[in-house]
N, C-alpha and C positions, 0 to 999 in steps of 0.2 A: 527473437527467435530463441529456441527452449535449445539446448547443447547436453547429444546425448556421452553418456556419461558410461567408466566398467565401471565393474568393478575394482579392475586396477586402477581405475583414475579417483575412485572415493578409499577404499580401503590401502593404498597402497606398494610395494610389493615388500617380498620379503625380502628383509636386511640387519644388519650389527649398526645401529647408534637412534637418535632419538628422534629423526628426522629424514624425510625419502629430499627433502628437496637437498638438505644440506648432507645428507650423508650416502643414500641412494643414489643420487642422481651423480653427484664427487666422484663414488667410487667408477660409475658409465665415464663419465668423461675420463677420464687417464686410462684405466680398459681401452677405449677406443685411441685415445692417441697414440697409447704405448705402440696399438695396431697399427697403427697410420707410420706410426715411423720407420715401423718395420726389421728396429738394430735393435741390440743390447742396447739399454739405454744405460747412461753415466754417472752423467750432472740432470736435475733435473731444475727448475726455478719454476715457482709456481705465483704468478700474480691475481690475485686476487682484487675483487671487485665488490664495490655495494657492499650487501647484504654478507655474499662470503666475505669478506675481508673486515666485518667486523663482528662477526660471529665464527669462525672457522675453529678455533679452537674447543669454544664449550659446548658446539655441535657436531664436535668430531670427523669436519671435511677434511683435515688436516690428515689422520688418520685413513678417513674412507678415500682419501686420492692416491696417495703415496700407493695402499696399498690394492686399486687399482691401478694404477705402472706397475706394479708383480704381476699384473694378468688378474687378481682377485675377482670373484665375483661380488656384489654387492650384499648375502648372504655369507661370504664364507668367514668364517671367526677369527680367521690369523686375522683381521682387516684394524685389529685392536691391540697385536701388537708387529703392526706391519712398520711402524722406526726403525724400530731391532730389527727386521727382516731386512729390511732396505741396507739396512748398513752390515750387516753381515754378508749381503751380495757384493757389496762395494759401490754402490751407489748412493753422488750425495744428492743430496735435494735441501730447496729455500723457501719458503713461506715470504709473499714482500705483498702489501698492501697498498693497490694502484687505480690509478682512477681512468678506467680504459673508455671515458665518453659516455654521450647523452644519452647518447641513442642504445645503450646495449641493455640487459637482462641485468638485474638486480646481484641474479645468483649467476653473473660470469665469473670466468675463469683463462688465462694466457696461459699456457701450458710452454714451458722451454726446455727444450733437451735436449744435450751434447747426448751422443752415440756414438755409441766406443769406437766407430771408424773414420773419429771427429767430426763428422757431418751435423748438422743441425737441424733440428725438424722442429717443426714451432704451430701447433693447435688452437684455437681460441672454442670455446665453447659457451652454454648453459646447459643450466638443472632449473627447469621448467616446473618442476613440480610432481607429484606421484611418482617419483623413480626418470622421471621422461630426460631427454633431453635435448639439447638443437646444438648443433656443431653450427662455424658461422665463420670461421674460417681457419682453414691450412694453406699452412708459408704463404703463408703471406695472400693469398687467393682466397676472395668472396669464397664463401658456402651458405647454401642454403638447405639441412641434413638432418631433420628430424627423427630418422629410424623410423616412418612409419614403411617403409619399401626398401628393402634391400636396394645398395645403389653402388657401381666401382666409377670413379675416378683417375683416367689417364693423360698422360703425356706426351702428348700424338704433335710428330715434327708436321711443321704448318707447310706443308708440301701438298696439289691438289687432288683432290679424294682418298686424303685419308682418312676423314670421320666418315667418311662412307663405306669405306672398305671395313673398318670395323665396328658400323654399323650393320651392314651386308652379312658379318662373323653370326652375329647376334641374333640374325632373321631368320638362318642358314640355319642355327643351333636350338629354334622356337622359343625363340625368348623375347617376349615382348618389351618395349620401350612405352614407361610411361611419359616422360620428362626427359627432357637431353638438352643441357646448357652449357655454355662452351663460355671461356673466356684465354684471348692473349693478353698477353703484358708485355705493355709496351719492348721494342726493342727484342723483342723474344726471337728465340726458333720454334716457339713452339706454342700449342693452343691446350688447357686444358679442358677437358673436358667434362662433367656427370653425369651417369645417364645412371637412374633408376629403373630402373625391372620389378614385375612380377615375383616370377621366383629367383629366390636368391643361386649366382652362378656357378655350377658344380668346379671343381679343383680344374680340370682337365682343359676348360672353356679359357678360365686364369692364364694356364701355362700357354696356352696356344695363344692369348694376346699377348702378355711377354716373350713372347718368341716372332714376335710381327715387328722388320728395322724402323718403323715407322714408330714405336711405340718405345718412348723410354721407361715409363715409370706408370706402374699398375697400381694402384691401392685400393684395398677391399672394403666398403662399408657394410657389417650385417644389421637389419635388422632386427630392434629391435623389442 
């Protein structure tokens, strides 16, 4: 079956560096991981798999992904100096070649972040071509997010009606839920809920979600 390609798929994004997969995608992975962490990053380890591990220096993946942690877009000229900027901000970083398994994309990285408050946040994802990325893990939980739609990940107390309460609020605010997935780790008091919506959730709505006693954490994932 023929596949429909966009101009973005063929030409690729505006970016700094030689490869959309190894630089633009890497920058997006770093920036998304930093946003998921939600707090200033003190130290970060990049566990590089497959092609990322073999070519990260030559293709500029290392500078791009550090630039992403700093919040830079793929076309930000500061990516070229991201190492120096990170060091100026007191952020330590390390690149480690590793094997993340047979069933992961060759351009995969696991990002382990030590935050200023002492907590740890981890994100795993892949650069899948044309600057596009896919997130597969967040803080040890399986995730399947490719950025085609806006999404929110909620950590909700595992009590009857808690998830319905959240979905009811979204419906009341005219937000159409496209997909909803739940994941409850063994022996956990919380259920993790990933909700994709047609439209980005407004700031006020996010703040309402954060104020609910049943909601322990809210992570917003922007449409790419």
